[in-house]
C-alpha positions in Angstrom: -20.0 -4.1 53.2 -21.9 -7.5 54.2 -18.9 -10.3 53.5 -21.5 -13.7 51.8 -19.8 -16.9 50.8 -21.8 -19.0 49.3 -22.1 -23.2 48.4 -21.5 -22.9 44.2 -23.3 -26.3 44.2 -26.1 -25.2 45.5 -26.0 -21.1 45.9 -29.2 -20.9 48.1 -26.7 -22.6 50.8 -25.1 -19.7 52.7 -22.3 -20.2 54.9 -21.4 -17.2 56.5 -22.9 -13.9 55.9 -21.1 -11.0 58.2 -20.1 -7.4 58.5 -16.5 -6.8 57.3 -14.4 -5.7 60.3 -12.9 -2.6 58.1 -9.2 -2.0 57.7 -9.3 0.0 61.4 -9.4 -4.0 62.9 -7.1 -5.0 59.9 -4.6 -2.4 61.6 -5.5 -3.7 64.9 -5.2 -7.1 64.3 -1.7 -6.5 63.2 -1.2 -4.6 66.5 -1.8 -7.3 68.2 0.2 -9.6 66.1 3.6 -7.7 66.6 2.7 -7.7 70.6 2.1 -12.0 70.6 5.3 -12.3 68.6 7.9 -11.3 71.0 6.8 -13.9 73.2 6.3 -16.4 70.2 10.0 -15.7 68.8 11.6 -15.5 72.4 9.9 -19.5 73.9 12.2 -21.0 72.3 12.4 -23.7 68.6 11.2 -26.6 71.2 7.8 -24.7 71.6 7.6 -23.3 68.4 8.0 -27.0 66.7 5.3 -28.6 69.8 2.6 -26.6 68.9 2.9 -26.6 64.6 3.1 -30.2 65.9 -0.2 -30.2 67.8 -2.3 -27.7 65.1 -0.7 -30.7 63.0 -2.4 -32.7 64.6 -5.8 -31.4 65.1 -6.5 -30.7 61.6 -5.8 -34.4 61.0 -8.5 -35.0 63.6 -10.6 -32.9 62.3 -10.1 -34.0 58.4 -13.5 -35.1 57.4 -15.2 -32.6 59.3 -12.3 -29.8 57.2 -12.9 -31.6 54.3 -16.5 -31.2 54.3 -16.5 -27.8 54.9 -14.4 -27.6 51.7 -16.7 -29.0 49.6 -19.8 -27.0 50.8 -17.6 -23.4 50.4 -15.4 -23.7 47.2 -17.2 -26.8 46.0 -13.8 -28.4 45.8 -14.6 -32.7 44.4 -14.6 -34.7 47.6 -12.0 -37.2 46.8 -9.2 -33.6 46.3 -11.0 -32.1 49.0 -10.2 -35.1 51.5 -6.3 -34.8 49.4 -5.5 -31.8 49.9 -5.5 -32.0 54.0 -3.7 -34.5 53.8 -1.0 -31.9 52.3 -2.1 -29.4 54.7 -1.5 -31.4 57.4 2.2 -32.8 56.1 2.8 -29.5 55.6 2.6 -28.6 59.3 4.2 -31.7 60.1 7.3 -30.4 58.0 7.9 -27.2 59.0 7.3 -28.3 63.1 11.1 -29.5 62.6 12.4 -26.2 60.8 12.1 -24.0 64.0 15.4 -26.4 64.5 17.0 -25.7 61.7 20.9 -24.0 62.1 19.6 -20.1 61.5 23.2 -19.0 60.8 26.5 -19.7 60.1 30.6 -18.2 61.9 33.3 -17.0 59.4 36.6 -16.5 60.3 37.6 -13.1 60.7 40.0 -11.2 57.8 42.4 -10.3 60.7 43.1 -10.4 64.3 40.7 -12.4 66.8 36.7 -12.8 67.0 34.1 -14.3 65.2 31.5 -13.6 62.6 28.7 -14.5 62.6 25.8 -14.7 60.2 22.1 -15.2 61.9 18.2 -15.5 60.3 16.1 -13.0 62.2 11.9 -13.0 61.5 10.4 -9.8 60.2 7.9 -10.1 62.9 4.3 -9.8 61.3 3.2 -11.9 58.4 0.3 -10.4 56.6 -1.4 -13.6 54.3 -3.5 -12.8 51.4 -4.8 -15.8 50.2 -7.2 -17.9 47.5 -10.2 -19.0 47.5 -9.6 -22.4 45.7 -7.1 -24.4 48.2 -8.7 -22.7 51.7 -6.0 -24.9 53.8 -3.5 -26.0 52.0 -2.7 -22.6 50.8 -2.7 -20.4 54.1 -1.2 -23.2 55.7 2.0 -23.5 53.2 2.2 -19.6 54.4 1.7 -19.4 57.9 3.6 -22.7 58.6 7.2 -21.1 57.4 6.4 -17.9 58.5 4.9 -19.4 62.2 7.8 -21.8 62.6 11.0 -18.6 62.4 9.6 -16.6 65.1 6.9 -14.4 63.2 3.2 -13.8 64.3 0.8 -14.0 61.2 -2.2 -12.1 60.4 -4.4 -14.2 57.7 -6.9 -12.5 55.4 -8.5 -15.0 53.3 -11.1 -15.0 50.3 -14.1 -14.1 50.4 -15.8 -17.1 49.2 -12.6 -19.0 51.4 -13.9 -17.5 55.0 -15.9 -20.1 56.5 -12.9 -22.7 55.6 -10.6 -20.3 56.8 -12.7 -19.6 60.4 -12.1 -23.4 61.5 -8.8 -23.2 60.6 -8.0 -20.3 63.1 -10.6 -22.2 65.3 -7.8 -25.0 65.5 -5.3 -23.0 65.7 -6.2 -20.8 69.0 -6.3 -24.5 70.7 -2.5 -24.9 69.0 -0.3 -21.7 69.3 -0.3 -18.8 71.7 -3.3 -16.1 71.7 -2.7 -13.8 69.1 -0.4 -15.7 66.9 -2.7 -16.8 64.6 -5.3 -14.2 63.8 -7.7 -14.4 61.0 -9.7 -10.8 59.9 -12.3 -11.9 56.7 -13.3 -8.7 54.2 -12.1 -7.9 51.0 -10.6 -5.7 49.3 -10.2 -2.5 52.3 -8.4 -5.4 54.9 -6.2 -7.0 53.0 -4.9 -3.4 51.9 -4.6 -2.2 56.1 -2.6 -5.5 56.3 -0.4 -4.2 53.6 0.3 -1.2 55.3 1.0 -2.5 58.2 2.6 -5.6 58.3 6.3 -6.6 58.3 6.8 -8.9 55.8 3.7 -9.7 53.1 3.0 -13.2 50.8 -0.1 -13.3 48.3 -1.9 -16.1 46.2 -4.5 -14.2 43.6 -5.0 -12.1 40.2 -2.2 -10.3 38.5 -4.3 -7.3 39.3 -4.6 -7.4 42.3 -0.8 -9.0 43.2 0.2 -6.2 41.1 -1.8 -3.8 43.1 0.5 -5.5 47.0 4.1 -5.3 45.6 3.6 -1.7 44.6 2.7 -1.1 48.2 4.8 -3.5 49.9 7.7 -1.8 47.8 7.2 1.1 48.5 7.7 0.6 52.5 9.7 -1.0 51.6 8.5 -4.9 53.4 9.7 -8.5 51.7 6.4 -9.5 49.8 6.0 -12.5 47.6 3.7 -12.4 44.8 2.2 -15.9 43.6 -0.4 -14.3 40.3 -1.6 -17.1 38.2 -0.7 -19.0 35.6 -1.6 -20.0 31.7 0.2 -23.4 31.7 1.3 -25.3 28.3 1.0 -29.8 27.6 3.4 -29.7 25.1 3.2 -33.5 23.6 5.5 -34.5 21.3 4.6 -37.5 18.5 7.0 -40.2 20.7 4.9 -39.8 23.6 2.1 -42.4 24.9 -0.8 -41.1 24.1 -3.2 -42.0 25.8 -1.1 -41.3 29.1 -0.6 -37.6 28.2 -4.1 -37.2 26.9 -5.4 -38.7 30.9 -2.6 -36.0 32.2 -3.9 -33.1 30.5 -7.3 -33.9 30.8 -7.0 -34.5 34.6 -5.4 -30.8 34.4 -7.5 -29.1 32.3 -11.1 -30.5 34.4 -9.7 -31.5 38.1 -11.7 -29.0 39.9 -12.8 -27.3 37.4 -9.8 -25.8 36.2 -9.9 -23.9 39.3 -6.3 -24.2 40.0 -3.2 -21.9 39.1 -0.7 -24.8 37.5 -4.5 -25.7 35.3 -3.6 -26.4 31.9 -5.2 -24.7 29.1 -3.2 -24.5 26.7 -2.2 -27.8 24.7 0.8 -27.4 22.4 0.7 -30.6 19.8 4.2 -30.7 17.7 3.7 -32.1 14.3 2.4 -35.9 14.3 1.0 -35.7 17.6 -1.6 -33.3 16.9 -4.4 -35.8 14.6 -4.6 -38.9 18.1 -4.0 -35.9 20.5 -7.6 -33.8 19.6 -8.9 -37.9 19.3 -7.7 -38.7 22.8 -7.6 -35.6 24.5 -11.3 -35.2 23.1 -12.5 -38.8 24.5 -11.0 -38.1 27.6 -12.5 -34.5 28.6 -15.4 -36.1 27.2 -15.3 -38.8 29.7 -14.9 -36.6 32.9 -16.9 -36.8 35.5 -19.3 -33.8 36.6 -21.6 -33.2 39.0 -22.2 -33.1 42.7 -18.7 -32.3 44.8 -19.9 -34.0 47.6 -20.4 -37.6 45.1 -16.7 -39.1 45.2 -16.5 -40.3 41.4 -16.8 -36.4 41.1 -13.7 -34.8 38.9 -15.2 -31.2 38.1 -17.6 -29.9 40.1 -18.8 -26.0 40.1 -16.6 -22.9 39.5 -16.7 -20.7 42.2 -19.6 -17.9 41.2 -21.5 -17.5 38.3 -19.5 -15.1 37.1 -16.6 -17.4 36.6 -19.0 -19.7 35.3 -20.2 -17.2 32.2 -16.4 -16.2 32.0 -15.7 -19.6 31.1 -18.7 -20.5 28.9 -17.9 -16.7 26.9 -14.5 -18.6 26.8 -15.3 -20.4 24.3 -18.0 -19.2 23.6 -16.5 -17.6 19.1 -14.3 -21.0 18.6 -15.0 -24.6 17.4 -15.7 -26.8 19.9 -14.0 -30.9 19.9 -15.4 -31.9 23.7 -18.1 -30.2 26.2 -19.0 -26.4 25.0 -22.0 -26.5 26.7 -23.5 -25.1 30.4 -25.4 -28.2 32.3 -28.9 -27.3 33.2 -28.9 -28.0 37.0 -28.7 -26.1 39.8 -25.1 -24.7 40.6 -22.6 -23.1 38.1 -21.2 -25.8 36.3 -19.2 -25.4 32.5 -18.5 -28.8 30.7 -14.1 -29.7 30.9 -14.6 -27.8 26.6 -11.4 -28.6 24.1 -11.2 -25.6 21.3 -9.0 -25.0 18.8 -9.0 -22.2 15.9 -7.4 -19.9 19.2 -6.1 -17.3 17.2 -3.0 -15.4 18.7 -4.7 -12.5 20.8 -7.5 -14.9 21.4 -8.1 -14.5 25.5 -7.4 -17.9 25.6 -4.0 -17.6 25.0 -3.7 -13.8 27.2 -5.0 -14.4 30.1 -6.0 -17.1 32.4 -9.7 -17.7 32.4 -9.4 -20.1 35.7 -11.9 -22.4 34.2 -12.6 -25.8 32.3 -11.4 -24.8 29.1 -8.3 -25.1 27.0 -7.3 -24.5 23.4 -5.6 -26.9 21.2 -2.8 -25.8 19.5 -0.3 -27.3 16.8 3.2 -26.8 16.1 5.5 -27.5 13.9 8.5 -28.7 15.6 9.7 -28.7 19.0 11.3 -25.7 19.3 7.7 -23.5 17.1 6.2 -25.2 20.5 8.3 -23.8 23.4 8.4 -20.3 21.2 4.3 -20.4 21.3 4.9 -21.2 25.3 6.7 -18.4 26.3 4.4 -16.1 24.5 2.2 -16.2 27.1 2.7 -13.3 29.9 2.6 -16.6 32.6 5.6 -18.5 32.9 4.4 -20.9 36.0 4.2 -24.4 35.2 4.7 -26.7 31.6 4.6 -29.8 31.6 6.4 -31.9 28.2 5.6 -35.1 27.4 7.8 -37.5 25.5 9.7 -40.6 25.7 12.8 -38.8 24.1 15.2 -37.8 26.5 17.0 -35.1 24.0 13.7 -33.3 23.4 12.4 -33.3 27.3 16.0 -31.5 28.2 16.1 -29.1 25.8 12.6 -27.9 27.0 14.0 -27.9 30.6 16.5 -25.8 28.9 14.3 -23.5 26.6 11.2 -23.0 28.6 10.8 -19.7 30.6 8.8 -20.8 33.4 9.4 -21.6 36.8 8.4 -25.1 37.1 8.5 -28.3 34.8 7.2 -31.1 34.6 8.5 -33.9 32.1 5.3 -37.2 31.7 3.6 -35.9 34.3 0.5 -33.0 35.3 1.1 -29.3 35.4 -1.0 -29.7 38.1 0.6 -31.4 41.5 2.5 -29.3 44.6 5.9 -31.0 45.8 5.4 -29.1 48.8 9.3 -29.1 50.6 10.2 -27.5 47.3 10.1 -23.9 45.9 7.7 -23.1 44.0 7.1 -20.1 41.6 6.8 -18.8 38.4 8.5 -16.5 35.8 7.4 -13.0 34.4 3.4 -12.2 35.1 3.3 -15.8 37.3 5.2 -14.3 40.5 7.4 -11.8 42.0 9.8 -12.3 44.9 11.3 -14.9 46.4 9.8 -18.6 46.4 7.1 -20.1 48.6 7.2 -23.6 50.3 10.2 -25.3 51.1 13.3 -24.5 53.0 13.1 -20.9 50.4 9.9 -19.9 52.4 12.1 -19.7 55.4 14.3 -17.5 54.1 11.6 -15.1 52.6 10.4 -14.7 55.7 13.2 -14.2 57.8 16.5 -11.7 57.6 20.2 -12.0 57.8 22.1 -10.3 60.3 25.7 -10.5 60.9 27.6 -10.0 63.8 31.0 -9.0 64.6 32.1 -10.1 68.1 35.7 -8.9 68.8 37.7 -8.7 71.9 36.9 -5.6 74.6 
């Protein structure tokens, strides 16, 4: 299989063209990582902390170059690419402190002399399968905690982000011991080989692929987590600051062409909020700057592939369009930020993640009705609630069936030191990020020490 990564803003610009290494090479990478992991964990907390900190500095030093690479390879607008690199540096620095965290506790025995200890230990080799949309941040928020607690990692990036992953591996080789951080480019064959050989698996991607990863890892009895997308709603009550809510929602619909698992794709207007929100949101979406992702003013750049562009356009084709609804006549795979209405409950926009800059406006009689509409989706990643009423906000917090709830804020945006994940088909297994990640990449052992 030949792997090709193209610039979505200029498809004639090829960044990577290489022969995929194959399943045997992927399995061999796991075995080499397993050898390296022994020295990595025994090197001690100080060595791991220093190495992770050095990698943070290397990424920061190369920040402008890496941001430009993300713009070129995955079409990320320059402002967002720079923000992603800043977050990536912060992630590595955050987890560089983790090796000094306590790894267990001491307990009193129920009777007699002795000690009871619990201690968390690394699994061994972590297989990381990552998407293209955050080519530096997502691999980092998986790899950094895994490495901090003493695992080695093997990363298989999405083919569309191969150049970014290989550049990250080059920086890692300067800071980390050989074999501790390995990148294996490729597709399904390489990913399946990693899942079949690693000691712990972390996946981010589509629901269809994620379900297969979960099955394969579970059959082997190895820990697995999978983040598999969202169909996120923004609920707007009549007392909300309508202009602010519209700005937040437009940014979540159109930012990076809607290519985020936390993007807003359903907008639920409660009661009298419908008319003013319809007008304000349509106006905001029409004003979103669409264009070259290398332009600092661009908010909505290209879709990642021609197929993704076509699927986005197909999603609005049979619905009344309030804003957008066009494919710009220009080089690259662009689609205008789009708002539609009158989508029935079985419409694709209300059932599947489109992963493009399009959202459906839905009316709700009251807050309870809005919650039922929101919870009807099979996904449950993040919901935003826009209101000035604290009681209504608290009701939403209690009744919404999503892993993350944001009040008077966009659905997009991640606090990397807090647990990240959803409910239902959005997530499987323990949460990512923060301290939760440190627990996922370790297993608990109980020791009993008694006098001889």
